[in-house]
C-alpha positions as a Python dict, from the first residue, in 0.01 Angstrom:
ca = {
    (1, 'Q'): (0, 0, 0),
    (2, 'Q'): (43, -395, 26),
    (3, 'L'): (336, -325, 267),
    (4, 'T'): (119, -127, 515),
    (5, 'A'): (-146, -389, 542),
    (6, 'T'): (-6, -576, 857),
    (7, 'K'): (108, -413, 1170),
    (8, 'A'): (481, -461, 1125),
    (9, 'G'): (475, -358, 778),
    (10, 'R'): (316, -10, 900),
    (11, 'H'): (563, 3, 1176),
    (12, 'M'): (882, -42, 933),
    (13, 'V'): (733, 231, 666),
    (14, 'R'): (694, 465, 932),
    (15, 'D'): (1058, 406, 1084),
    (16, 'R'): (1216, 442, 738),
    (17, 'G'): (1101, 795, 717),
    (18, 'T'): (865, 722, 417),
    (19, 'Y'): (626, 1016, 508),
    (20, 'V'): (924, 1281, 444),
    (21, 'V'): (947, 1143, 81),
    (22, 'L'): (610, 1096, 10),
    (23, 'R'): (555, 1481, 115),
    (24, 'E'): (802, 1578, -126),
    (25, 'L'): (686, 1357, -387),
    (26, 'H'): (339, 1484, -351),
    (27, 'R'): (492, 1835, -425),
    (28, 'W'): (590, 1737, -778),
    (29, 'E'): (389, 1439, -874),
    (30, 'Q'): (149, 1517, -1176),
    (31, 'D'): (-18, 1192, -1249),
    (32, 'P'): (-349, 1186, -1064),
    (33, 'A'): (-345, 826, -1015),
    (34, 'A'): (-14, 842, -848),
    (35, 'L'): (-104, 1154, -657),
    (36, 'A'): (-401, 950, -479),
    (37, 'A'): (-199, 667, -396),
    (38, 'C'): (44, 879, -208),
    (39, 'E'): (-227, 1060, -33),
    (40, 'K'): (-383, 715, 70),
    (41, 'L'): (-56, 609, 202),
    (42, 'I'): (24, 918, 386),
    (43, 'Q'): (-330, 888, 564),
    (44, 'V'): (-238, 537, 649),
    (45, 'L'): (130, 652, 810),
    (46, 'I'): (-24, 952, 990),
    (47, 'G'): (-350, 785, 1085),
    (48, 'D'): (-398, 576, 1452),
    (49, 'E'): (-297, 239, 1441),
    (50, 'P'): (-617, -3, 1379),
    (51, 'G'): (-744, -167, 1703),
    (52, 'P'): (-724, -543, 1802),
    (53, 'G'): (-828, -778, 1547),
    (54, 'M'): (-701, -559, 1255),
    (55, 'E'): (-334, -597, 1281),
    (56, 'N'): (-362, -749, 920),
    (57, 'L'): (-587, -538, 698),
    (58, 'L'): (-590, -792, 441),
    (59, 'E'): (-802, -1025, 659),
    (60, 'V'): (-1051, -786, 786),
    (61, 'D'): (-1408, -892, 704),
    (62, 'I'): (-1585, -580, 508),
    (63, 'P'): (-1978, -583, 506),
    (64, 'E'): (-2088, -639, 146),
    (65, 'E'): (-2272, -301, 148),
    (66, 'L'): (-1961, -85, 278),
    (67, 'E'): (-1749, -297, 22),
    (68, 'K'): (-2001, -193, -283),
    (69, 'E'): (-1987, 168, -133),
    (70, 'L'): (-1607, 215, -154),
    (71, 'Q'): (-1597, 39, -494),
    (72, 'R'): (-1842, 322, -605),
    (73, 'L'): (-1594, 579, -485),
    (74, 'D'): (-1299, 420, -624),
    (75, 'D'): (-1488, 405, -967),
    (76, 'E'): (-1564, 789, -919),
    (77, 'E'): (-1215, 871, -845),
    (78, 'K'): (-1065, 672, -1140),
    (79, 'E'): (-1353, 873, -1371),
    (80, 'R'): (-1211, 1204, -1238),
    (81, 'W'): (-844, 1096, -1276),
    (82, 'R'): (-965, 990, -1670),
    (83, 'Q'): (-1156, 1344, -1733),
    (84, 'E'): (-835, 1543, -1615),
    (85, 'E'): (-610, 1349, -1812),
    (86, 'E'): (-857, 1436, -2127),
    (87, 'E'): (-836, 1805, -2009),
    (88, 'R'): (-465, 1811, -2014),
    (89, 'E'): (-428, 1652, -2360),
    (90, 'A'): (-672, 1881, -2482),
    (91, 'Y'): (-472, 2178, -2373),
    (92, 'G'): (-145, 1997, -2517),
    (93, 'S'): (64, 2016, -2205),
    (94, 'T'): (59, 1956, -1831),
    (95, 'P'): (144, 2215, -1557),
    (96, 'H'): (517, 2214, -1437),
    (97, 'P'): (556, 2279, -1060),
    (98, 'E'): (787, 2564, -944),
    (99, 'E'): (1148, 2505, -849),
    (100, 'P'): (1198, 2461, -492),
    (101, 'S'): (1342, 2716, -271),
    (102, 'R'): (1676, 2616, -159),
}
């Protein structure tokens, strides 16, 4: 995701066909954290380019209240991953994706 922080990085990632790879990975990946990262990156790739002054997203000032809300949402997401992992361990296996059609 750091690669997509800059306008040039986002352009390079889009030009290399990364979306197609991520779309396929998303079908097969079982790890909730990897799936979430994949989904976030896809949103960056298919979303509109940020406006002027946001070419480098690492340099954007985020209001404190928004930063706290985003942190809360991240914490909730991590808790869901932990619960899903515990459920998979309790059942003793993980689901297997279907074979792709050829």
